[in-house]
N, C-alpha and C positions, 0 to 999 in steps of 0.2 A: 609611339609618341603621341599620336592624335588622341588615343583614349585617355592618356594621362592629362593632356591639355584640356580635353572635354571635362574630365573630373575636376580639375582645378578651376576651370572657367565657371562651370555650373555651381560648384561649391562656393566660389567667391560671390556669385550672384545671390545664392541662397543666404549666405551669411550677411551680406550687405543689406538684403531685403529685411531680414529679421532685426538687424541692428537699427535700421532706420525706422521700422515699424515700432520697435520697442522704445526708441528715443522719443518718437512722436507721442506714443501712448503715455510714457512717463511724464512728458511735458504737460499733457492735458490732465494728468491724474487718473487716467482711465486704463490702468493695466489689469484690473480685475474684470470679471464678466459683468456686463451691464444688463439691466432689466429691459425687456422688450415684450412685444405682444406675444402671448403664449402660443406655442405651436399647436396647430389644429390636428397634427398627426399624433395619434395615441399609441402607446406601446402595445405590441401584440403579446398577450399572455397565453394564448393558445394558438390555433391555426388560423385565426381571423385575418391575418395580414397577408395571406397567400393570393397571388394574382398570376396572370398569364399575359404575355405579349402576343399580339396578333397583327398581321398585315391584312387589312380588309380585302385587298385585291386577290389574296390567295385563299379566300374562304367565302362561304355563303353564311351570312348572319341571319339565321332563322330561329324561331322559338325552339325547335328541336335541337339545333346546334348549341344554343345557349343552355339548354337543359344538360347538355354534356359538360359544359363548364361547371355547372352547379354540382353535378354528380362527382366531379373531381375535386370538389371543395374550394373552388376558386371564388373569391369575393371581389376581385378586381380584374379588369381587362384593360391592357394598355394598347392604345392605337395612336398612329401618327395622324395629325391634322396638318396637311401641307399647305404652305402659303401659295405656291404656284397654282395648285388645283382649285383654290377657293377664291382667289382674286385674279380674274382674267381681264377685268376692266378696272382701271384705277379707282379706288374708293367704293367699289361694288363687290359685295361678298355673297357667295352662294354656298350655303352650308348643307344643302339638301342631301347630297350623297352620304355625308356622315350622319346627318340627323336621322335619316330613315333607319340606319343600322344601330345607332346609339339608343334610339327609342326602344328597340327590341332588347338590347342589353340592359338598359336601366329598368325596364318593366319587369325583368326577372330579379331585380334586387341586387344587381351587380354594379359596383361603382366603377365608372370609367376613369382611366388615367390618360390624359390627352397631352401628347407631346406636340408642342407648337414649333414648327421649324421649317428650315431649308429655304433655298433661294427663290426669288421670283424675277423672271426675266423682264417684267415690266419696269423694274427699277435697277436691276443688277445684271451686268454682262457676265453671266455665270459659266458660259462655255460648257454646259453639261455637268458642271461640278457644283458641290454645295458651297458656293461662295456666300459668305454671310453679309448682312448689312453693315457697312462701315462708315459711310458718309452720314452727316446729319440728316439729309433728306431720306436716305435709305432706312436709317434707324427710326425716323419719325413714321415712315410708311409701315414698317414692321410692327411698331408699337401700336399704331391705330388698328392694324389687323388683329394683333394679339388681344387687345382690349375688346374688340368686337366679338372674337371667339369666346372670350371669357364670359362676356355678358350673355351671348346667345345660348351657350351650353350650360349656364348656371343652373338651369332647370333640372339637370341630371346630377348635380352635386359632384362634379368631377374633381380630380386632382390634376392640376395644370403643371406641365413641365416645360421650361423655357429652353428649347433646342435639345439636341441629342448629341452626346459625346463631342462637345466643342473642343476638347483637348487633343483630338487626333485629326490628321490631315483629311481623311475621306469626308469628314463632316464639317471641316473648317479650312477651306482651301484659300490660298496655297499652303499656309502654315499656321498652326494654332498659336494664339496669343491671348493670354488670360486678360490683359488690359483691354484688348478689343472686345472680348466677350463681355466683360463688365460694363464697358461703354454702351453696349447694346442692351444687356440684360437688366441693368439697374433702372434706366428710365422705363423699360417695358414692364418690369415687376411693379414699380411704383404706380404706373398708370393702371395696371390690372388691379392692384390693391385698392386704389381710390375708386375704381368703377364697381368692384365687387368686394367690399371689405372683408367678407367672411370666406373668400376664396382660399383654397389650399394650393400653395404654389411651391414648386421645387426648382432648383437649378437644373440645367442640362446635365444628365448623369455623366460622371467621369468615366472614361474608358481606360485611361492610362493609370493603372493602380500602382503606385510606386512602392519600392521597398526602401530599406534604410540607406542604400547606396545609389539609388536612382534619383538624382537631384532634380531633373527636369520635371518629373511628375510631382515631386514634393513642392517645388516652387509654385507650380500651377495651383495645386490644392491649397497650399498655405496662403497664397495671395488672395484667392477667392474667399476663404474662410476667415481672413483677417479684415475683410471689407465690411465695415460696420453697417453702412447703409443697405448693402445687399443682404447681409445676414439678418438684419432687422425685418426685411421684407419677406423672405422665404420662410417656409415652415420646417424644412428638413434638407439635409445635404444628400443628394442622390449620387450613387456610384454603381459601377457595373463590375463586380469582382470575378470576371471570367477566369477560368483556369482549366488545365487539362489533367489535373490531379484531383485527389479526393477532396470533397467539399469541406471536411473538418479543418483543412488548412486555413479557411477563413477565420476560424476561431483563434488560430495562432497569429494571424496578421492583425486582428482588430486592436490589440493593445497599442500597436504602433500608430494606427490611424486615429485612435482616440487621443493619444499623446500629441500627435500632429495637430489635431483639431483644437485641443486645449491650448497649446502654445500659440497657435494662430489667433485664437479668440483673445487671449491675454495681450498679445502684441498689438493687435489692432483695436482693442477696446470693443470687440464685437460680441454679440450674443452667441452662445454655443448651441448649435442645433443638432438634433439626432441624425444619425445616418439611416438612410433607407436604400433598398436595392430595387432599382426599376428595370434591371435587366441582368440575368445571369442564366447560363444553361450549358448543356453539353451536346456536342455533335457526335454522331456515330458513323462518320465517314471513314475512308481508308487513308490515313495519313502516311506519308513516305518517311517521316523522320522521328516517329515515336509510336509506341504501342497503340493499337486501336481501342477506343471505348465502344464495345459492341452494345446492342440494344438492351441486353440483360444488365450489364454494368451501368449503363446510362440510367435505367430504371432505379437501380440502387442509389446512384448518386443524386438523382432528382428527389427521391424520398428523403435521403439524408440532408439535402439542402433545406427542406422544410423543417427538419429537426434542428439544424444549425441556426435557422432564423429564430426558432423558439429559444434556444439556449442563449443566443446573443441578445435577444430582446429586440430584434429589428421590428419596427412598427409596420414594415411593408417589405415583402420579397416577391418580385415578379419574375417568373420563369420565361425564358425565351427558347422555343416558341410553341405555338399550338400545333401547326401542321407543317410537314416537310414541303419544301419548295419544289422538289423534283426527285428523280430517281438516280441521279448521278452520284455513285458512291465515292467518287474522287473529289467531289465539290463539297467542302465542309458546310457551306451555306445551305445546301440542299437538305441537310440531315439533322437539323436542330429540333424538329417537331416531336411532340409526344403522340401525334397521329402521323400515319404515313401519307404519301402523296395522294392516295385514294380515300383519305379521311377515315381509315380503319385504325382502331386502337393499337398502338405499340405497347410493349411492356410498361413503359413509363406512364402511359395513361392509366393502365390497370393498377399500377402501383399507387398513383394519386387517388384513384377511386377507392382503393382499399384503405389507404391512410385516412380518408375522410369517413368512410363507412365504419371503420373500427374505432377511431378516436373521436370523431364528431367534434363537439365543442368542448371536449375535455381540456383542462388547463394543465400546464406543466407545473408539477409540485416541486420537483427537484431532480437533479442528476444524482444517481446513487453512486456510492464509492465503488470503484472497480479498477483493475489494472490499466496501464497505459494503453490508449487506443481502443479500449473497451467502453462502450456507451450503453448505459441503462438509464432511460428517462422514465421517471415515475409520473404518470398522467392520472389526473383525478377528475371524475365526472361530478355533476351537480348532486347526484344521488349518493355520493361517497364511494362509488365503485372505482377500482384502480386497475390500470393497465400499464405494464412495463414494455416500452419499445426498446429492443435490444439489438446490438450488432457489434462487430469488431471491424475497425476501420482499415486495418493493414494486413489482416490474415485471418486466422482462426484461433478460437480458444474454447475450452470446455467450461461450461457453467454448471454448477451443482447447487441445488437447494432442497431443503426438506419438504416433503409432501406426503400426506396420507391418502389423498384422493387424486384422481386424474385432473389435470389442468388444461383448460381450453386455450388454444393458441390460434393465431392466424398468420399465414405466411405473407411475405411482401406482396404477392400477387393475388391474395384473397382466398387461398385454400385453408379450410379449417382443419386443424390437427389436434388430436387429444394426446397430451403427454402423460403417460402412465408411470407411476412411481415404481421403483424396484428397491425393495428392502427399505422403504421409508424415505427415499430420495429420488430426485429426477436429475439426470445428467444429459445435457444437450450441448451440441457444438454450435457456437455462434460464428458467423462469417460476415461478409460485407452486405448481405441481404437482410434488412431489418425483419425481425419477427415480433409479433405483438402477443404478450403473455397476459392473459386476462385473469386477474386475481380476486375479483369481487371486492367486497368491503371488509374482509377479514384481516387478521394480522399479516404484516408484510414479512415474507420469509427472508432469511439471511442468505445472501448469494455468495458462493465461493467459486474459485476459478482454478483451472489447471494452468499448465504452462502454454504460453501463446506459440502458435506455429505461424511464423511470419512468411508472407509471400516474397 
């Protein structure tokens, strides 16, 4: 009974919200998208939008470490700038800890993504939790701090994110409330924009990614994306589409999110902003309630995440995270890293390095026609050379194509392989680990397929 009541209650809230928003928009004549300042986020046509989340306390930011970021093809690094750590005396800000590290990152040509957030016990009785600013005085103090951070770090041309995952309890205690978030985020964004007009600003990324029957998440996202003032201020809508299944399911989910965003924009008379991913990743811990994602499968999923970002056209995709927090195999938070706890490369790091070394700045030309769950991405370089990135998402399938000469390929982890034709054709089995088929600038072969062997 409680589940039925929850469904009816949240469904009624959702319906009432949309009806009131639509009525208000119709009354003002603003049911269509409105013009606003163009987004400073540009679509990623190749791998240029790939980034990595780091926690500075878990790593040493040195030129050598940053070179490892670049070797993995990372163009962005996301870090938390915490209010409590930088304002220990009211009205006095100390950015030195972050500045020293961001200077090394920016000097290497990597753009920072700076998440501004969390409580400050100078103003808020937070009891060790992430209690947000709620009173006018608290919001004013947070806004002043966020403006100061935006001005100070403008020299690094960062992307600024207002809070982290405000739609879940761990980061918005004791209970998330979209109206509370907007009451804080709107004046903060407005003041940041006035102080640094060309700043790139995002909302705090959504953690609760709804589906068509989870109305609580829908209400939160729709309410935010229908708010005209806030959407006019930010450049893109950040979200965190974590999952424990294959990354291609993001492509299945996106039509619903795009529909949700369009409806919210029309209802509120708000500008439609693109989606960006400021956190997503896979952990290789030992779960009790589902199959484990081991380090090899994690490497495949991380590689395919980058491909999903290209196919979807995400301007930004930031992987969580750079280094394991510990060696406890039973703690999922310990095992998100692409490096292990001792900063050694895990397979995921080698897979990213291979992706970058093999494709470089190639652009996605198109996805080639193939059976269900079979992915062939045709990439093209500036010199006209072509590489096909190929895999099967749910099992294995034989791929056949005509060839008179051997074809150079690269495995997911960087091993070079020469595929030799037999009787004028090459037959190879695709599985979940992407392979790079280097075809030069000649004619594109016709790919044929056997019957899929599903896991």
